[in-house]
C-alpha positions in Angstrom: -12.7 -18.0 23.7 -13.9 -17.6 20.1 -13.5 -14.2 18.7 -16.4 -12.6 16.7 -14.2 -10.9 14.2 -10.4 -10.9 13.6 -8.9 -8.4 11.2 -5.6 -9.3 9.6 -3.7 -6.2 8.4 -3.1 -2.7 9.6 -3.3 -0.3 6.7 -6.2 2.1 6.1 -8.5 -0.9 5.3 -7.7 -2.7 8.5 -8.1 0.3 10.8 -11.3 1.5 9.2 -12.7 -2.0 9.6 -11.6 -2.0 13.2 -13.2 1.3 13.9 -16.6 0.3 12.5 -16.4 -3.2 14.1 -15.5 -1.8 17.5 -18.3 0.8 17.3 -20.7 -2.1 16.6 -19.5 -3.7 19.9 -17.8 -6.6 18.1 -14.6 -6.1 20.1 -12.4 -6.8 17.1 -8.9 -8.2 17.4 -6.3 -6.9 14.9 -3.2 -8.7 13.9 -1.2 -5.7 12.7 1.9 -7.6 11.5 5.3 -8.4 13.0 8.3 -6.2 13.3 10.6 -8.5 11.4 13.5 -7.9 9.0 11.6 -9.8 6.3 8.6 -7.5 6.6 10.8 -4.5 6.6 12.6 -5.5 3.4 9.4 -6.3 1.5 7.4 -3.3 2.8 4.9 -5.3 4.9 5.6 -3.7 8.3 2.7 -2.8 10.7 0.6 0.2 9.5 0.8 -0.8 5.9 2.3 0.9 2.8 1.4 4.4 4.1 3.9 3.9 6.9 6.6 4.0 4.2 5.4 7.3 2.7 6.0 10.9 3.5 3.4 13.6 2.7 -0.2 12.6 2.2 -2.0 15.4 0.4 -5.0 13.6 -1.0 -6.7 12.2 2.1 -9.9 14.2 2.7 -10.2 16.2 5.9 -6.5 17.1 6.3 -5.8 20.4 4.5 -2.2 21.6 4.8 -1.5 23.1 8.3 0.4 22.7 11.5 -0.8 19.4 13.0 1.4 19.5 16.1 -1.3 20.6 18.5 -3.8 18.1 17.1 -1.3 15.2 17.2 -0.4 16.0 20.8 -4.0 15.8 21.9 -4.9 12.8 19.8 -2.0 10.4 20.4 -0.6 9.2 23.7 3.1 9.8 24.5 4.2 6.4 23.2 2.3 7.1 19.9 3.9 10.5 19.5 7.3 9.0 19.9 6.7 7.0 16.8 5.7 9.7 14.4 8.0 12.2 12.6 8.9 15.4 14.4 6.6 18.4 14.3 8.9 20.6 12.2 7.0 19.3 9.1 3.4 20.6 9.3 2.1 18.2 6.6 0.1 15.1 7.2 2.4 12.1 6.6 1.6 8.5 6.1 2.9 7.4 9.5 0.9 10.1 11.2 -2.3 9.2 9.5 -1.8 5.5 10.3 -1.1 6.2 14.0 -4.2 8.4 14.2 -6.3 5.6 12.6 -4.8 3.0 15.0 -5.4 5.2 18.0 -9.0 5.9 16.9 -9.6 2.1 16.6 -8.1 1.5 20.0 -10.3 4.3 21.6 -13.4 2.2 20.7 -12.0 -1.0 22.2 -10.0 -2.6 19.4 -7.4 -5.0 20.7 -4.1 -5.1 18.8 -1.5 -7.8 18.5 1.9 -7.1 16.9 2.2 -10.4 15.1 1.7 -12.0 11.7 -0.9 -14.6 10.8 1.1 -17.1 8.9 -1.5 -19.8 8.1 -5.3 -20.2 8.3 -7.8 -23.0 8.4 -11.1 -21.9 6.7 -12.3 -25.5 6.2 -14.8 -25.2 9.1 -16.1 -22.7 11.6 -14.9 -21.3 13.9 -11.9 -20.5 11.7 -8.4 -21.1 13.0 -5.6 -18.6 12.6 -2.0 -19.4 13.4 0.5 -16.7 14.2 4.2 -16.3 13.6 4.9 -16.5 17.4 3.1 -19.8 17.7 -0.3 -18.7 18.9 -3.7 -19.8 17.6 -6.9 -17.9 17.5 -10.4 -19.1 16.7 -12.9 -16.7 15.3 -16.4 -16.7 13.8 -15.4 -14.2 11.0 -12.3 -12.8 9.4 -11.5 -9.6 7.5 -8.4 -9.9 5.4 -6.8 -6.5 4.9 -3.2 -7.4 4.3 -2.7 -5.1 1.3 -0.3 -5.4 -1.6 3.3 -4.5 -1.8 4.9 -2.6 -4.7 7.4 -4.4 -6.8 10.8 -2.8 -7.0 13.9 -3.5 -9.0 15.8 -4.8 -6.0 18.8 -2.4 -6.2 20.5 -1.4 -3.0 20.6 2.2 -4.2 16.9 2.1 -4.9 16.1 0.9 -1.4 18.3 3.7 0.0 16.3 6.4 -1.6 12.8 5.1 -1.0 10.7 8.2 0.1 13.6 10.4 -0.9 12.8 10.4 -4.6 12.0 6.7 -5.2 8.3 5.9 -5.3 5.9 3.4 -6.7 2.8 5.6 -6.8 2.5 8.7 -9.0 -1.0 9.5 -7.8 0.2 9.5 -4.2 3.5 11.4 -4.7 3.6 13.0 -8.1 2.4 16.5 -7.0 4.9 16.8 -4.2 7.3 19.8 -4.4 10.2 17.4 -4.8 8.9 16.3 -8.2 7.3 19.5 -9.6 8.8 20.9 -12.7 11.7 18.4 -12.5 12.8 15.6 -14.8 11.6 12.2 -13.6 12.0 8.6 -14.6 9.3 5.9 -14.8 10.4 2.2 -15.1 8.0 -0.3 -16.7 6.3 -1.2 -19.9 2.7 -2.2 -19.0 -0.5 -0.2 -18.7 0.5 0.9 -15.1 3.7 2.4 -16.5 1.8 4.2 -19.2 -0.6 5.6 -16.6 2.1 6.7 -14.3 4.1 8.4 -17.0 1.1 10.2 -18.4 0.0 11.3 -15.0 3.4 12.7 -14.1 3.5 14.9 -17.2 1.0 17.1 -15.3 3.8 18.1 -12.9 7.2 17.0 -14.3 9.4 18.9 -16.7 10.2 15.7 -18.6 9.4 12.1 -18.0 11.9 9.4 -19.1 10.1 6.1 -19.6 12.7 3.3 -19.2 11.8 -0.1 -20.7 13.9 -3.2 -21.2 12.3 -4.1 -24.5 11.7 -2.5 -27.9 7.9 -2.4 -27.5 5.5 -1.9 -24.7 3.4 -4.7 -23.1 0.7 -2.1 -22.6 -2.5 -1.8 -24.6 -2.0 -0.2 -28.0 -4.1 2.9 -27.1 -2.2 3.5 -23.8 1.2 3.0 -25.5 0.3 5.3 -28.4 -0.8 8.0 -25.9 2.6 7.9 -24.3 4.6 7.9 -27.6 2.6 10.9 -28.8 3.2 12.9 -25.5 5.9 15.5 -26.2 6.9 15.5 -22.5 7.7 11.8 -22.5 11.0 10.4 -23.8 11.2 6.6 -24.1 14.5 4.9 -23.3 14.1 1.6 -25.2 16.2 -1.6 -24.4 17.3 0.1 -21.2 17.6 -0.9 -17.6 18.4 1.0 -14.4 21.8 0.1 -13.0 21.9 2.5 -10.1 19.9 5.3 -8.5 22.2 8.3 -7.8 21.8 10.9 -5.0 22.8 12.1 -1.6 21.4 12.3 1.9 20.6 16.0 1.5 18.8 16.1 -1.9 17.7 12.5 -2.2 17.6 11.3 -5.8 19.6 13.3 -8.2 19.9 10.9 -11.2 19.8 7.4 -12.5 22.4 5.4 -14.4 21.0 3.4 -17.3 22.5 0.6 -19.3 21.5 -0.1 -22.9 20.8 -3.9 -22.9 21.7 -4.2 -26.6 24.8 -2.0 -27.0 26.0 -2.0 -23.4 26.3 1.8 -23.5 25.9 3.6 -20.1 24.0 6.8 -19.8 23.3 9.0 -16.7 20.1 11.0 -16.5 19.8 14.0 -14.2 16.4 13.5 -12.5 14.8 14.2 -9.2 12.8 11.1 -8.9 12.2 7.5 -10.1 8.8 5.8 -10.1 8.7 2.0 -10.4 5.6 0.8 -12.3 6.4 -2.9 -12.5 3.4 -4.1 -10.7 2.3 -5.1 -7.2 2.1 -8.4 -5.3 -0.9 -8.9 -3.0 0.0 -10.3 0.4 -2.0 -13.5 0.1 0.6 -16.2 0.3 -0.4 -17.1 3.9 -3.9 -18.1 2.7 -2.5 -21.1 0.7 -5.3 -21.0 -1.8 -8.1 -21.3 0.7 -9.8 -18.2 -0.7 -10.3 -17.7 -4.4 -8.0 -15.2 -6.1 -7.2 -14.0 -9.6 -4.2 -15.1 -11.5 -2.1 -12.4 -9.8 -3.2 -13.4 -6.3 -5.7 -10.7 -5.6 -8.7 -11.9 -3.6 -11.9 -12.1 -5.7 -15.2 -10.7 -4.4 -18.2 -13.0 -5.0 -20.9 -10.3 -4.8 -21.1 -6.9 -6.5 -20.7 -4.0 -4.0 -20.0 -6.5 -1.2 -16.7 -7.6 0.4 -17.7 -11.3 0.6 -15.0 -13.8 -0.5 -15.4 -17.4 -1.7 -15.5 -18.5 1.9 -18.7 -17.6 3.9 -17.7 -15.5 6.9 -14.4 -14.3 5.4 -14.3 -10.8 4.0 -11.6 -8.8 2.2 -10.8 -5.1 2.2 -8.3 -2.8 0.7 -5.5 -3.4 -1.8 -5.5 -7.2 -1.2 -8.6 -7.2 -3.3 -8.0 -4.1 -5.4 -5.5 -4.1 -8.3 -7.0 -0.9 -9.8 -7.4 2.0 -7.5 -4.9 1.3 -4.6 -5.6 4.5 -2.7 -5.8 5.1 1.0 -9.3 6.4 0.8 -10.6 3.5 -1.3 -9.0 1.1 1.1 -10.6 2.8 4.1 -13.9 2.7 2.3 -13.8 -1.0 1.7 -12.6 -1.5 5.3 -15.9 0.1 6.4 -17.8 -2.1 4.0 -16.1 -5.2 5.3 -16.9 -4.4 8.9 -20.6 -3.8 8.1 -20.7 -7.0 6.0 -19.2 -9.0 8.8 -21.5 -7.4 11.4 -24.6 -8.3 9.4 -23.4 -11.8 8.6 -22.6 -12.5 12.2 -26.1 -11.3 13.2 -27.6 -13.6 10.6 -25.7 -16.5 12.2 -26.9 -15.5 15.7 -23.5 -14.2 16.8 -23.9 -10.9 18.6 
């Protein structure tokens, strides 16, 4: 059997695409990713980057409140067992993702917990090969595999992810954990300048840690940071260890001056890594056009078409700029509509 549409990925873009495709009676098949150690280590587990976050305060439609009754009515017992306990009334990333997943399934989406590891887009129907050895043929594909944040690779950093270590100031900066507290941002490009400047809205002080003596960022962005009285730049410095405990999470970072070798400990409540993202496009092996960083390129303005007719992209895998749950969900909707209309033009219903 040849599928009409296969969606690769299971973040907000993937589930939004699945919801719209399923409501169009396309009976989408979603490969949500495999539960492997490699995926866990690089942050590419099923349900996307949001499954690795805590509170989500900026997704429309979920003002703060007790969600326990709603979750109990919306998710089956096996779904409830996978989301955090109800003692926290906030909307969390895992809760939002499980709600999206269930909504897609309610409309008939089929889900396979496996990775697509290679594709053949040279002819239609397209062929997709999975980690477990299966092969699927499909008339169209929506790629929604996202992008993973780059981290320093420290064991202590990994220990405190979601407990004071983050890679998204817009996502997490306003959380109580970080408000009116000293924070660290690591990086020297435009993203680091943006993260540091944004965090000054909430933080007491922002320490910007950079390995060199000048920023790689654009001059105007760099000057804005240097001129900001709430930002202190730590030049020629690298993070040696993230400090903290199980109760409080991050309580400090230990820095090493790369010129003098001097060690300094900063008392902070959080560390934000702003050293870039890596789009999850390796499995495509260059069969879809990407930019120099690996992000999939759209070929039409305000459309989700890629360089291969019948292959569409949604979410952070094609977005190096916004990287928000709501923008990913929006492009997931667009990709499903684009795929539906393209299939109709091909006589596939």
